[in-house]
LUMMARPA-608632 format. One record per residue (C-alpha): residue in one letter; x, y, z. Coordinates in steps of 0.001 Angstrom, whole numbers, always signed. Example, Ala and Ser with C-alpha at 12.3 -4.5 7.8 and 13.67 -1.06 7.14 Angstrom:
BEGIN
@type = A east = +12300 north = -4500 up = +7800
@type = S east = +13670 north = -1060 up = +7140
This chain:
BEGIN
@type = M east = +136374 north = -144341 up = -39498
@type = E east = +134959 north = -143792 up = -35846
@type = I east = +137058 north = -140954 up = -34961
@type = T east = +137394 north = -140635 up = -30977
@type = V east = +140643 north = -138195 up = -30795
@type = L east = +141248 north = -135594 up = -32866
@type = T east = +144751 north = -134876 up = -34141
@type = T east = +147058 north = -132328 up = -34840
@type = D east = +146496 north = -132806 up = -38065
@type = L east = +142846 north = -133234 up = -38388
@type = V east = +142409 north = -130063 up = -36367
@type = Y east = +144364 north = -128450 up = -38886
@type = Q east = +142068 north = -129607 up = -41532
@type = S east = +139025 north = -129008 up = -39602
@type = F east = +139939 north = -125774 up = -39571
@type = I east = +140756 north = -124922 up = -42858
@type = L east = +137858 north = -126369 up = -44290
@type = A east = +135158 north = -124819 up = -41712
@type = A east = +136755 north = -121536 up = -43129
@type = K east = +136020 north = -122313 up = -46466
@type = N east = +132206 north = -123091 up = -45870
@type = V east = +131821 north = -119889 up = -44473
@type = I east = +133704 north = -117986 up = -47147
@type = K east = +131642 north = -119864 up = -49948
@type = E east = +128057 north = -118277 up = -48341
@type = K east = +129944 north = -114515 up = -47819
@type = K east = +126924 north = -113010 up = -50196
@type = L east = +124207 north = -115072 up = -48200
@type = L east = +125767 north = -113592 up = -45164
@type = N east = +125822 north = -110288 up = -46249
@type = D east = +122105 north = -110184 up = -46931
@type = L east = +120913 north = -111188 up = -43558
@type = N east = +123246 north = -108630 up = -41725
@type = V east = +120643 north = -106179 up = -40109
@type = F east = +122423 north = -106375 up = -36608
@type = P east = +123795 north = -104206 up = -34970
@type = V east = +123583 north = -102196 up = -38124
@type = A east = +121998 north = -102944 up = -41355
@type = D east = +125849 north = -103016 up = -43320
@type = S east = +125453 north = -105904 up = -45500
@type = D east = +129235 north = -106686 up = -43822
@type = T east = +129280 north = -109630 up = -42092
@type = G east = +129690 north = -112049 up = -44989
@type = N east = +132789 north = -109833 up = -45433
@type = N east = +134225 north = -109330 up = -41913
@type = L east = +134086 north = -113258 up = -41380
@type = A east = +135234 north = -114457 up = -44738
@type = S east = +138218 north = -111817 up = -43995
@type = L east = +138990 north = -113864 up = -40790
@type = M east = +138416 north = -117154 up = -42776
@type = A east = +140752 north = -116456 up = -45348
@type = S east = +143449 north = -115067 up = -42786
@type = I east = +143297 north = -118592 up = -41432
@type = I east = +143593 north = -120363 up = -44593
@type = E east = +146562 north = -118119 up = -45909
@type = K east = +148162 north = -117694 up = -42842
@type = A east = +147596 north = -120638 up = -40082
@type = Q east = +150195 north = -122984 up = -39960
@type = K east = +150356 north = -126595 up = -39235
@type = S east = +153139 north = -127782 up = -36845
@type = D east = +153744 north = -131054 up = -35373
@type = N east = +152991 north = -129911 up = -32159
@type = L east = +149250 north = -129370 up = -31700
@type = N east = +149723 north = -125966 up = -29238
@type = D east = +152361 north = -124652 up = -32089
@type = T east = +149572 north = -125075 up = -34857
@type = L east = +146442 north = -123622 up = -32739
@type = N east = +148433 north = -120420 up = -31796
@type = S east = +148562 north = -119964 up = -35308
@type = I east = +145345 north = -120525 up = -36111
@type = S east = +144339 north = -118222 up = -33461
@type = N east = +147064 north = -115746 up = -34257
@type = A east = +145891 north = -115925 up = -38056
@type = A east = +142082 north = -115541 up = -36874
@type = I east = +143106 north = -112264 up = -34740
@type = Y east = +144896 north = -110430 up = -37521
@type = G east = +142488 north = -110981 up = -40051
@type = A east = +139363 north = -110485 up = -37683
@type = K east = +137055 north = -107452 up = -38898
@type = G east = +133610 north = -106098 up = -37758
@type = N east = +131471 north = -107532 up = -34630
@type = S east = +131071 north = -110621 up = -35520
@type = G east = +134672 north = -111351 up = -36951
@type = I east = +136321 north = -110420 up = -33738
@type = I east = +133457 north = -112059 up = -31579
@type = F east = +134772 north = -115087 up = -33483
@type = A east = +138586 north = -114905 up = -33646
@type = Q east = +138080 north = -114396 up = -29523
@type = Y east = +135845 north = -118002 up = -29341
@type = I east = +138834 north = -119248 up = -31317
@type = Q east = +141432 north = -118034 up = -28969
@type = G east = +139126 north = -119705 up = -26166
@type = F east = +139292 north = -123062 up = -27960
@type = S east = +142821 north = -122921 up = -28638
@type = E east = +144404 north = -122416 up = -24610
@type = Q east = +147282 north = -124712 up = -23859
@type = A east = +146560 north = -128509 up = -24945
@type = R east = +147659 north = -131011 up = -22603
@type = S east = +148633 north = -133682 up = -25234
@type = N east = +149162 north = -133607 up = -28851
@type = Q east = +145692 north = -134878 up = -29519
@type = I east = +142069 north = -133892 up = -28315
@type = T east = +139605 north = -136101 up = -26709
@type = M east = +135563 north = -135648 up = -26778
@type = E east = +135437 north = -134521 up = -23167
@type = E east = +138840 north = -132107 up = -23860
@type = F east = +136800 north = -130905 up = -26686
@type = S east = +133555 north = -129825 up = -25044
@type = V east = +136288 north = -128436 up = -22194
@type = R east = +137538 north = -126319 up = -24930
@type = L east = +134406 north = -125147 up = -26586
@type = E east = +133169 north = -123733 up = -22685
@type = E east = +136348 north = -121966 up = -22566
@type = A east = +135465 north = -120636 up = -26081
@type = F east = +132290 north = -119377 up = -25415
@type = Q east = +133692 north = -117560 up = -22169
@type = R east = +136011 north = -115919 up = -23830
@type = A east = +133844 north = -114715 up = -26706
@type = Y east = +131381 north = -113652 up = -24440
@type = E east = +133698 north = -111807 up = -22216
@type = A east = +134701 north = -109960 up = -25526
@type = I east = +131541 north = -108158 up = -25575
@type = L east = +130654 north = -104895 up = -23874
@type = H east = +126893 north = -105547 up = -23887
@type = P east = +126089 north = -109369 up = -25405
@type = V east = +122740 north = -109496 up = -26730
@type = E east = +120847 north = -112854 up = -27050
@type = G east = +119494 north = -113892 up = -30746
@type = T east = +123041 north = -113538 up = -32039
@type = I east = +126231 north = -115428 up = -32422
@type = I east = +127110 north = -115652 up = -28721
@type = T east = +123968 north = -117063 up = -28147
@type = L east = +124595 north = -120214 up = -30928
@type = M east = +128197 north = -120429 up = -29283
@type = R east = +126568 north = -120567 up = -25606
@type = I east = +124208 north = -123385 up = -26680
@type = F east = +126550 north = -125726 up = -29076
@type = S east = +129125 north = -125680 up = -25487
@type = Q east = +125762 north = -126574 up = -23689
@type = T east = +124664 north = -129133 up = -25983
@type = V east = +127835 north = -131157 up = -26598
@type = K east = +128479 north = -131357 up = -23046
@type = K east = +124699 north = -132698 up = -22546
@type = L east = +125446 north = -135277 up = -25123
@type = L east = +129003 north = -136162 up = -24342
@type = N east = +127840 north = -139360 up = -22390
@type = K east = +125534 north = -140298 up = -25212
@type = S east = +128003 north = -139812 up = -28543
@type = A east = +130220 north = -143138 up = -29519
@type = N east = +132367 north = -140878 up = -31385
@type = F east = +132985 north = -137442 up = -32915
@type = A east = +130664 north = -137742 up = -36132
@type = D east = +128262 north = -138709 up = -33845
@type = L east = +128345 north = -135790 up = -30667
@type = L east = +128975 north = -133180 up = -33716
@type = N east = +125858 north = -134111 up = -36021
@type = K east = +124000 north = -134303 up = -33185
@type = S east = +124540 north = -130949 up = -31625
@type = Y east = +124203 north = -129433 up = -34944
@type = E east = +120680 north = -130619 up = -35614
@type = E east = +120477 north = -128446 up = -32102
@type = L east = +122314 north = -125643 up = -33599
@type = L east = +119673 north = -125225 up = -36649
@type = I east = +116346 north = -125254 up = -34330
@type = E east = +118134 north = -122569 up = -32053
@type = L east = +119143 north = -120751 up = -35132
@type = D east = +115765 north = -120633 up = -36663
@type = K east = +114704 north = -119318 up = -33162
@type = T east = +116769 north = -116370 up = -33133
@type = P east = +114233 north = -113573 up = -34614
@type = E east = +112290 north = -114440 up = -31360
@type = K east = +114807 north = -113025 up = -29375
@type = L east = +115982 north = -110333 up = -31350
@type = Q east = +112913 north = -107797 up = -32732
@type = V east = +115283 north = -106604 up = -35365
@type = L east = +115587 north = -109353 up = -37415
@type = K east = +111838 north = -110280 up = -36645
@type = D east = +110811 north = -106783 up = -37921
@type = N east = +113209 north = -107803 up = -41202
@type = K east = +111944 north = -111506 up = -41328
@type = V east = +115635 north = -112634 up = -41399
@type = I east = +117809 north = -114949 up = -38937
@type = D east = +121084 north = -113389 up = -37552
@type = A east = +123947 north = -113452 up = -39771
@type = G east = +126414 north = -113815 up = -37531
@type = A east = +125131 north = -116927 up = -36036
@type = K east = +124534 north = -118413 up = -39297
@type = G east = +128371 north = -117913 up = -40022
@type = F east = +128955 north = -119716 up = -36650
@type = V east = +126344 north = -122647 up = -37772
@type = L east = +128462 north = -122669 up = -41318
@type = F east = +131531 north = -122901 up = -39751
@type = I east = +130463 north = -126181 up = -37680
@type = E east = +129052 north = -127987 up = -40364
@type = G east = +132385 north = -127201 up = -42359
@type = F east = +134109 north = -128904 up = -39233
@type = I east = +132406 north = -131484 up = -39294
@type = K east = +132479 north = -132109 up = -43086
@type = A east = +135825 north = -131753 up = -42820
@type = L east = +135735 north = -135178 up = -40650
@type = E east = +133453 north = -136852 up = -42636
@type = G east = +136156 north = -136466 up = -45263
@type = T east = +134476 north = -134113 up = -47783
@type = E east = +136951 north = -131603 up = -49737
@type = I east = +135847 north = -127657 up = -50508
@type = E east = +137647 north = -126141 up = -53669
@type = L east = +137729 north = -122785 up = -53416
@type = S east = +140276 north = -120761 up = -56065
@type = K east = +143014 north = -118711 up = -54682
@type = E east = +141881 north = -115459 up = -56532
@type = Y east = +138703 north = -116240 up = -54944
@type = I east = +140033 north = -116074 up = -51393
@type = S east = +142518 north = -113387 up = -52122
@type = E east = +139466 north = -111012 up = -53159
@type = I east = +137168 north = -111367 up = -50284
@type = S east = +138550 north = -108561 up = -47569
@type = E east = +136465 north = -105727 up = -49657
@type = Q east = +134851 north = -103702 up = -47799
@type = K east = +131555 north = -102319 up = -48183
@type = G east = +129524 north = -98965 up = -46374
@type = H east = +127483 north = -98671 up = -43268
@type = I east = +124311 north = -98012 up = -44735
@type = E east = +122245 north = -97604 up = -41761
@type = K east = +121654 north = -94912 up = -39294
@type = S east = +124306 north = -95460 up = -36147
@type = S east = +124867 north = -93258 up = -32826
@type = F east = +128060 north = -92846 up = -33000
@type = R east = +129778 north = -91914 up = -36709
@type = Y east = +132987 north = -93495 up = -36847
@type = C east = +133286 north = -97351 up = -37417
@type = T east = +136959 north = -97690 up = -35695
@type = E east = +139302 north = -101097 up = -36154
@type = A east = +142974 north = -101787 up = -34801
@type = L east = +145245 north = -104371 up = -34771
@type = I east = +148143 north = -103935 up = -32175
@type = K east = +150638 north = -106049 up = -30976
@type = N east = +150348 north = -107293 up = -27510
@type = D east = +153647 north = -106156 up = -26541
@type = H east = +152455 north = -105353 up = -22533
@type = K east = +150721 north = -108932 up = -22637
@type = M east = +146866 north = -106763 up = -21777
@type = S east = +144141 north = -108791 up = -21765
@type = A east = +140979 north = -107750 up = -23605
@type = S east = +139196 north = -106746 up = -20250
@type = E east = +141633 north = -104345 up = -19381
@type = I east = +141552 north = -102862 up = -23094
@type = R east = +138095 north = -102984 up = -23052
@type = Q east = +137615 north = -100990 up = -19566
@type = E east = +139706 north = -98006 up = -21378
@type = L east = +137575 north = -97753 up = -24233
@type = S east = +134198 north = -98244 up = -22742
@type = Q east = +133666 north = -94605 up = -22337
@type = L east = +134676 north = -93813 up = -25648
@type = G east = +131609 north = -95003 up = -27915
@type = D east = +129403 north = -98303 up = -28375
@type = S east = +129918 north = -101725 up = -29959
@type = L east = +132476 north = -102808 up = -28372
@type = V east = +134200 north = -106100 up = -29080
@type = V east = +138014 north = -107012 up = -28223
@type = A east = +139722 north = -109949 up = -28405
@type = N east = +143516 north = -111131 up = -27969
@type = T east = +146078 north = -113547 up = -28176
@type = S east = +149248 north = -113351 up = -26268
@type = D east = +150703 north = -111855 up = -29612
@type = Y east = +148032 north = -109823 up = -31170
@type = I east = +144718 north = -107743 up = -29601
@type = R east = +142076 north = -106468 up = -32180
@type = V east = +139553 north = -104004 up = -31345
@type = H east = +136256 north = -102538 up = -33098
@type = I east = +134344 north = -99699 up = -31554
@type = H east = +131773 north = -97443 up = -33057
@type = S east = +133170 north = -93612 up = -31993
@type = D east = +132969 north = -90112 up = -32292
@type = N east = +136446 north = -90033 up = -31047
@type = P east = +138417 north = -92507 up = -33322
@type = E east = +141678 north = -90124 up = -32455
@type = K east = +140972 north = -90917 up = -28511
@type = V east = +140648 north = -94483 up = -28868
@type = F east = +143758 north = -94365 up = -31150
@type = N east = +145688 north = -92292 up = -28936
@type = T east = +144675 north = -95128 up = -25719
@type = L east = +145838 north = -97841 up = -28098
@type = S east = +149080 north = -96278 up = -29382
@type = Q east = +150237 north = -96482 up = -25522
@type = K east = +149291 north = -100643 up = -25556
@type = G east = +151524 north = -101558 up = -28388
@type = L east = +152826 north = -100771 up = -31752
@type = I east = +149486 north = -100416 up = -34308
@type = V east = +149977 north = -102979 up = -36878
@type = E east = +146777 north = -102172 up = -39044
@type = Q east = +144017 north = -99812 up = -38338
@type = K east = +140467 north = -99150 up = -40403
@type = I east = +137720 north = -95694 up = -39676
@type = D east = +134990 north = -95597 up = -41639
@type = D east = +132508 north = -92716 up = -41755
@type = M east = +129380 north = -94204 up = -41095
@type = K east = +127545 north = -90862 up = -41422
@type = R east = +128758 north = -89897 up = -44985
@type = Q east = +128339 north = -93603 up = -45768
@type = Y east = +124597 north = -93558 up = -44651
@type = E east = +124023 north = -89955 up = -46196
@type = V east = +125239 north = -91817 up = -49783
@type = A east = +123407 north = -94530 up = -50029
@type = N east = +119767 north = -92747 up = -48082
@type = K east = +120176 north = -89121 up = -48283
@type = R east = +122755 north = -87473 up = -51100
@type = K east = +122219 north = -84198 up = -52346
@type = N east = +123402 north = -84310 up = -55614
@type = D east = +123930 north = -86796 up = -58543
@type = I east = +128040 north = -86365 up = -58313
@type = A east = +129872 north = -87192 up = -55396
@type = L east = +133062 north = -85307 up = -54694
@type = V east = +136323 north = -86861 up = -53555
@type = T east = +139723 north = -85224 up = -51974
@type = D east = +142374 north = -85650 up = -50380
@type = S east = +143041 north = -84706 up = -46421
@type = I east = +145591 north = -82108 up = -47444
@type = A east = +142840 north = -80145 up = -48731
@type = D east = +142140 north = -77682 up = -45743
@type = L east = +138458 north = -77450 up = -44894
@type = P east = +136544 north = -77097 up = -41833
@type = K east = +134353 north = -80229 up = -41032
@type = E east = +131116 north = -78547 up = -41378
@type = L east = +132087 north = -77780 up = -44807
@type = I east = +133266 north = -81192 up = -45619
@type = D east = +129667 north = -82406 up = -43899
@type = K east = +127491 north = -79959 up = -45658
@type = Y east = +128746 north = -80451 up = -49067
@type = Q east = +128978 north = -84323 up = -48323
@type = I east = +132820 north = -84487 up = -49443
@type = H east = +134460 north = -87494 up = -49146
@type = V east = +137726 north = -87340 up = -48109
@type = L east = +140740 north = -89974 up = -47924
@type = P east = +143049 north = -89243 up = -45345
@type = A east = +147277 north = -89506 up = -45948
@type = T east = +149039 north = -91765 up = -44008
@type = I east = +151331 north = -90354 up = -40947
@type = T east = +153949 north = -92478 up = -39133
@type = I east = +155643 north = -91370 up = -36077
@type = N east = +157886 north = -93739 up = -34340
@type = E east = +156765 north = -96445 up = -36499
@type = M east = +153003 north = -95980 up = -35351
@type = T east = +151158 north = -95183 up = -38667
@type = Y east = +147725 north = -92668 up = -38093
@type = F east = +145353 north = -91292 up = -40339
@type = D east = +145412 north = -87755 up = -40968
@type = K east = +142398 north = -85814 up = -39377
@type = L east = +141060 north = -88674 up = -38332
@type = S east = +143125 north = -90849 up = -35758
@type = I east = +145673 north = -88303 up = -34813
@type = T east = +145477 north = -84584 up = -33943
@type = N east = +147310 north = -82155 up = -34803
@type = E east = +148346 north = -80908 up = -31516
@type = K east = +150122 north = -84495 up = -31113
@type = I east = +151788 north = -84368 up = -34546
@type = Y east = +153144 north = -80865 up = -32641
@type = K east = +154331 north = -82412 up = -30097
@type = N east = +156469 north = -84832 up = -31918
@type = M east = +157538 north = -82476 up = -34404
@type = E east = +159539 north = -81411 up = -31457
@type = E east = +161190 north = -84504 up = -30353
@type = K east = +164813 north = -84730 up = -30956
@type = D east = +165334 north = -88410 up = -31818
@type = F east = +162528 north = -88870 up = -34958
@type = Y east = +160356 north = -86570 up = -37166
@type = P east = +156949 north = -87753 up = -38468
@type = S east = +156717 north = -88918 up = -42018
@type = S east = +153896 north = -88715 up = -44550
@type = S east = +152549 north = -90853 up = -47289
@type = Q east = +149830 north = -90947 up = -49962
@type = P east = +146445 north = -92618 up = -48771
@type = N east = +146200 north = -96320 up = -48128
@type = I east = +145124 north = -97777 up = -51993
@type = K east = +143006 north = -100591 up = -50561
@type = V east = +140850 north = -97559 up = -48690
@type = I east = +140697 north = -95733 up = -52234
@type = E east = +139442 north = -99075 up = -53956
@type = N east = +136886 north = -99425 up = -51117
@type = L east = +135555 north = -95981 up = -51538
@type = L east = +135249 north = -95276 up = -54967
@type = K east = +133703 north = -98863 up = -55390
@type = F east = +130961 north = -98146 up = -52690
@type = L east = +130268 north = -94702 up = -54872
@type = N east = +130335 north = -95728 up = -58077
@type = E east = +126849 north = -98134 up = -56526
@type = Y east = +125355 north = -94576 up = -55695
@type = Y east = +126284 north = -91775 up = -58170
@type = K east = +126065 north = -90936 up = -62031
@type = E east = +129749 north = -89229 up = -61373
@type = I east = +132852 north = -88698 up = -59546
@type = I east = +135213 north = -86016 up = -59389
@type = I east = +138178 north = -86527 up = -57702
@type = L east = +140242 north = -83466 up = -57087
@type = S east = +143598 north = -84101 up = -55679
@type = V east = +146927 north = -82574 up = -54237
@type = S east = +149493 north = -81360 up = -57001
@type = S east = +150923 north = -83815 up = -58735
@type = K east = +154014 north = -82199 up = -58033
@type = M east = +154562 north = -82477 up = -54580
@type = S east = +152850 north = -85514 up = -53516
@type = G east = +152396 north = -88992 up = -54649
@type = T east = +148684 north = -88996 up = -54270
@type = Y east = +148022 north = -88228 up = -57287
@type = Q east = +149331 north = -91347 up = -58938
@type = V east = +148090 north = -93268 up = -56599
@type = F east = +144566 north = -92141 up = -57442
@type = S east = +145715 north = -92594 up = -61085
@type = Q east = +146442 north = -95958 up = -60677
@type = V east = +143475 north = -97055 up = -58857
@type = V east = +140972 north = -95694 up = -61142
@type = K east = +142855 north = -97489 up = -64011
@type = N east = +142455 north = -100699 up = -62303
@type = L east = +139107 north = -100310 up = -61644
@type = K east = +138159 north = -99005 up = -64824
@type = L east = +135163 north = -96672 up = -63946
@type = D east = +134083 north = -94835 up = -66591
@type = K east = +132065 north = -92490 up = -63897
@type = V east = +135620 north = -91105 up = -62288
@type = T east = +137237 north = -88187 up = -63353
@type = L east = +140516 north = -87477 up = -61448
@type = V east = +141537 north = -83554 up = -61564
@type = D east = +144749 north = -82340 up = -60795
@type = S east = +144390 north = -79428 up = -58372
@type = K east = +148399 north = -78387 up = -58666
@type = R east = +147705 north = -76381 up = -55629
@type = N east = +147599 north = -77938 up = -51853
@type = S east = +146493 north = -77081 up = -48301
@type = G east = +144109 north = -74101 up = -48306
@type = A east = +144221 north = -73222 up = -52011
@type = E east = +143299 north = -76971 up = -53167
@type = G east = +140954 north = -76834 up = -49764
@type = L east = +139065 north = -73678 up = -51903
@type = L east = +138913 north = -75467 up = -55215
@type = V east = +137289 north = -78379 up = -53511
@type = L east = +134648 north = -75592 up = -51910
@type = K east = +134277 north = -74415 up = -55043
@type = T east = +133553 north = -77377 up = -57007
@type = A east = +131221 north = -78510 up = -53682
@type = L east = +129130 north = -75088 up = -55036
@type = M east = +129047 north = -76113 up = -58364
@type = I east = +127699 north = -79631 up = -57701
@type = D east = +125297 north = -78300 up = -55277
@type = N east = +124216 north = -76010 up = -57697
@type = K east = +122982 north = -78537 up = -60209
@type = M east = +126125 north = -77848 up = -63092
@type = S east = +126721 north = -80652 up = -65390
@type = K east = +129832 north = -82372 up = -64783
@type = E east = +131419 north = -81045 up = -68234
@type = K east = +130629 north = -77549 up = -66670
@type = I east = +131946 north = -78233 up = -63764
@type = L east = +135387 north = -79314 up = -65132
@type = E east = +135687 north = -76569 up = -67369
@type = E east = +135338 north = -74099 up = -64264
@type = L east = +137604 north = -75648 up = -62432
@type = E east = +140333 north = -75557 up = -64871
@type = K east = +140102 north = -71641 up = -65176
@type = D east = +139914 north = -71667 up = -61051
@type = I east = +143420 north = -73363 up = -60685
@type = L east = +144670 north = -70823 up = -62808
@type = K east = +143156 north = -68332 up = -61019
@type = S east = +143824 north = -70185 up = -57222
@type = Q east = +146899 north = -69067 up = -55442
@type = I east = +148615 north = -69797 up = -51505
@type = L east = +150899 north = -68146 up = -50096
@type = V east = +152498 north = -69286 up = -47264
@type = S east = +154486 north = -67536 up = -44086
@type = V east = +156855 north = -69601 up = -42519
@type = K east = +158518 north = -68609 up = -39324
@type = N east = +160909 north = -71290 up = -38560
@type = L east = +162722 north = -73432 up = -41008
@type = K east = +163835 north = -75826 up = -38820
@type = Y east = +160464 north = -78027 up = -39573
@type = M east = +161499 north = -77689 up = -43098
@type = V east = +165019 north = -78887 up = -42384
@type = R east = +164067 north = -81823 up = -40539
@type = S east = +161158 north = -82785 up = -43158
@type = G east = +163886 north = -82389 up = -45885
@type = R east = +162799 north = -79816 up = -48142
@type = L east = +165883 north = -77857 up = -46673
@type = T east = +168922 north = -79407 up = -46424
@type = K east = +170764 north = -78858 up = -43444
@type = T east = +173468 north = -76532 up = -44806
@type = K east = +171318 north = -74041 up = -46343
@type = G east = +168857 north = -74481 up = -42917
@type = L east = +172161 north = -73276 up = -41425
@type = L east = +172923 north = -70316 up = -43357
@type = V east = +169013 north = -68965 up = -44115
@type = K east = +168696 north = -69407 up = -39746
@type = L east = +172218 north = -67367 up = -39846
@type = L east = +170562 north = -64450 up = -41913
@type = N east = +167273 north = -65256 up = -40043
@type = V east = +165283 north = -65635 up = -43108
@type = K east = +161484 north = -65868 up = -43097
@type = P east = +160464 north = -66892 up = -46501
@type = I east = +157367 north = -66705 up = -48539
@type = V east = +156196 north = -69632 up = -50321
@type = K east = +153783 north = -70101 up = -53405
@type = I east = +153262 north = -72358 up = -55718
@type = N east = +153588 north = -71679 up = -59327
@type = N east = +151169 north = -73140 up = -62726
@type = E east = +152954 north = -76456 up = -62822
@type = G east = +152417 north = -77206 up = -59235
@type = I east = +155707 north = -76451 up = -57767
@type = G east = +156125 north = -74943 up = -54321
@type = E east = +158947 north = -71876 up = -54928
@type = I east = +159853 north = -68683 up = -52768
@type = T east = +158516 north = -65639 up = -53818
@type = D east = +159822 north = -63556 up = -51350
@type = K east = +161503 north = -63309 up = -47886
@type = A east = +161800 north = -61028 up = -45376
@type = F east = +164480 north = -60721 up = -42238
@type = S east = +161255 north = -60628 up = -39452
@type = I east = +157894 north = -61825 up = -39275
@type = K east = +156965 north = -58472 up = -38692
@type = K east = +158288 north = -57300 up = -42354
@type = A east = +157426 north = -60901 up = -43735
@type = N east = +153744 north = -60344 up = -42765
@type = Q east = +153448 north = -57101 up = -44613
@type = K east = +155430 north = -58042 up = -47629
@type = L east = +152551 north = -61329 up = -47771
@type = L east = +149597 north = -58316 up = -47238
@type = D east = +151124 north = -56449 up = -49851
@type = M east = +151225 north = -59092 up = -52488
@type = I east = +147415 north = -60121 up = -51454
@type = R east = +146940 north = -56009 up = -51822
@type = K east = +147965 north = -56168 up = -55350
@type = V east = +146303 north = -59403 up = -56513
@type = H east = +142928 north = -57852 up = -55026
@type = Q east = +143286 north = -54335 up = -56538
@type = E east = +144079 north = -56093 up = -59920
@type = K east = +142170 north = -59605 up = -60347
@type = E east = +139755 north = -58844 up = -57556
@type = I east = +139944 north = -61709 up = -54895
@type = I east = +136286 north = -63563 up = -54525
@type = Y east = +137019 north = -66474 up = -52484
@type = Y east = +139807 north = -66742 up = -49740
@type = N east = +140945 north = -68375 up = -46246
@type = I east = +143490 north = -68466 up = -43551
@type = V east = +144972 north = -71559 up = -42567
@type = H east = +147497 north = -72108 up = -39458
@type = A east = +149986 north = -74367 up = -38171
@type = D east = +149102 north = -73718 up = -34504
@type = A east = +149582 north = -69392 up = -34930
@type = L east = +146306 north = -68322 up = -33915
@type = D east = +147885 north = -64930 up = -32453
@type = R east = +148926 north = -64236 up = -36229
@type = V east = +145167 north = -65742 up = -37381
@type = K east = +143831 north = -62565 up = -35682
@type = E east = +146137 north = -59945 up = -37185
@type = Y east = +145590 north = -61524 up = -40500
@type = E east = +141835 north = -61471 up = -40466
@type = K east = +141600 north = -58136 up = -39492
@type = E east = +144064 north = -56683 up = -42401
@type = L east = +142380 north = -58953 up = -44907
@type = I east = +139041 north = -57834 up = -44033
@type = S east = +140359 north = -54082 up = -44573
@type = I east = +141726 north = -55115 up = -47980
@type = I east = +139159 north = -57140 up = -49543
@type = G east = +136159 north = -55911 up = -47837
@type = T east = +134566 north = -59147 up = -46705
@type = K east = +135616 north = -62143 up = -44485
@type = P east = +137207 north = -65112 up = -45659
@type = N east = +135365 north = -68273 up = -46715
@type = Y east = +136929 north = -69871 up = -43420
@type = I east = +139701 north = -70338 up = -41236
@type = T east = +140925 north = -73424 up = -40054
@type = E east = +143969 north = -75583 up = -39248
@type = I east = +146321 north = -75995 up = -41414
@type = S east = +146744 north = -80100 up = -42733
@type = S east = +149194 north = -81838 up = -40850
@type = V east = +150971 north = -83300 up = -43328
@type = I east = +151669 north = -79369 up = -44611
@type = A east = +152398 north = -78459 up = -40876
@type = M east = +155577 north = -80926 up = -40821
@type = N east = +157000 north = -78947 up = -43672
@type = S east = +156480 north = -75690 up = -43142
@type = G east = +156402 north = -75537 up = -39813
@type = I east = +154529 north = -74744 up = -36323
@type = G east = +153650 north = -71132 up = -36171
@type = S east = +153306 north = -71212 up = -40027
@type = I east = +150238 north = -69343 up = -41781
@type = A east = +149262 north = -69122 up = -45267
@type = V east = +146577 north = -67006 up = -47463
@type = S east = +145108 north = -68784 up = -50104
@type = Y east = +142510 north = -67217 up = -52897
@type = I east = +140697 north = -67485 up = -56009
@type = T east = +140386 north = -64358 up = -58382
@type = K east = +137457 north = -63259 up = -60470
@type = K east = +139573 north = -62575 up = -63432
């Protein structure tokens, strides 16, 4: 049967089959991927978009409703440069239909609009990529329109032209020529058109639901990039912003910027050194529904410049300066922080300053939860490819659900290389244990010896926290309002430590900050005299004035400078409060 118009049902079926045709070649597309960075993820990114179309798009009797559903599903599932460009292409194609079917002439117009929308989504379009093939396809269909009797004739002839242009992509982009490959995104587009044609010809492609549901696994970025973090977000388009408006505001924050939008959602991809600035901007535009931040620098080091055979993983509650994390190639999984329904990644997509500001809001108080399971799975799978052993040092299992999440993921993945350790500590004490473990790994100690020493170090470690204002413990739920009111009336300033079971408890209290400082320092003095402190740090929640006083006194007591001074984890700050300070240590005896 010769098809001269596309009905709603045929449009839907064509998109589904086209999506399946791309998904089944995911591995090929990953292998071809060398631009903009050779991170072997174009197949994954396009497959994520296509799987979202298959799983989320709903067919309606109305063509506009069907196209809108397909477009929203594409934006929702879009990942990476190619995925977001493709999603915007689909959005352009899905513009308001005049009737419940698409003629060949209207199809050509829609392709032209699709190309324009995709082109405008890219900050710096590059020839020899997916955008080139999108333009060629639109131009070819328009040129052959009056020479074709039906859709099959029109699209098959245009497809033949696409194949010729696909083979020419290495001539237009040096990195493709150097690697002797065609562009992965362009190949993905050709596969999509091939699948669309197969639908018109009545062909079927079988893919299991299990295969489709598993395709979203992300690989690492294994080539150098000018910027550190691959940052992506999906936000609700509450203010009906255009892609160009968002693009203009983010253009100074990095490169590889692609922005796509529908009337309901905006999808953003950017490589940036400042993901917190990216998310601060986006949080003002609408609700952040989904986010991803990949540390491309660390991923590159894993693949190309590993310092050791043992990988060290921890959570963001472990307080360590970034320079030490980088020096020892430590992998940090961020806790999630929720502020007024908006979710952020601790120490990545939000600053402590913003959290402190929100801690003073009357109507809501920030909350936290353990790292995202999928983020943990992706990291461990990635590390498993490159390291002989993996040690995970987690925040105390009695103080957070993070340990349980780590444990469940390790069990599900059945990774024999992974050893999970409960630090029974948090904040600065956990940070010191991570640092000591990193030093042992750097000294080429065996995993067995490291774990043996680590078990001893946990018992020799401690954190002492001086809380300045208990209102934050009440608001976070750590103290009941009744107890909070009582200690407020008494002006109690508690000192908190963690016992050997990993549970926080009040070890002493004073009735003024000055007295609390003295008591904490006396505790340190006694510990040093009896057991000799060999590692220590100072962490604080916006309390630099107290830090200076403590540093001076501690140097006098211990005889050495602290291993480091850093801001406290925002997760801990939400409980201990602004103005709190903590001293953590590991003793020799």
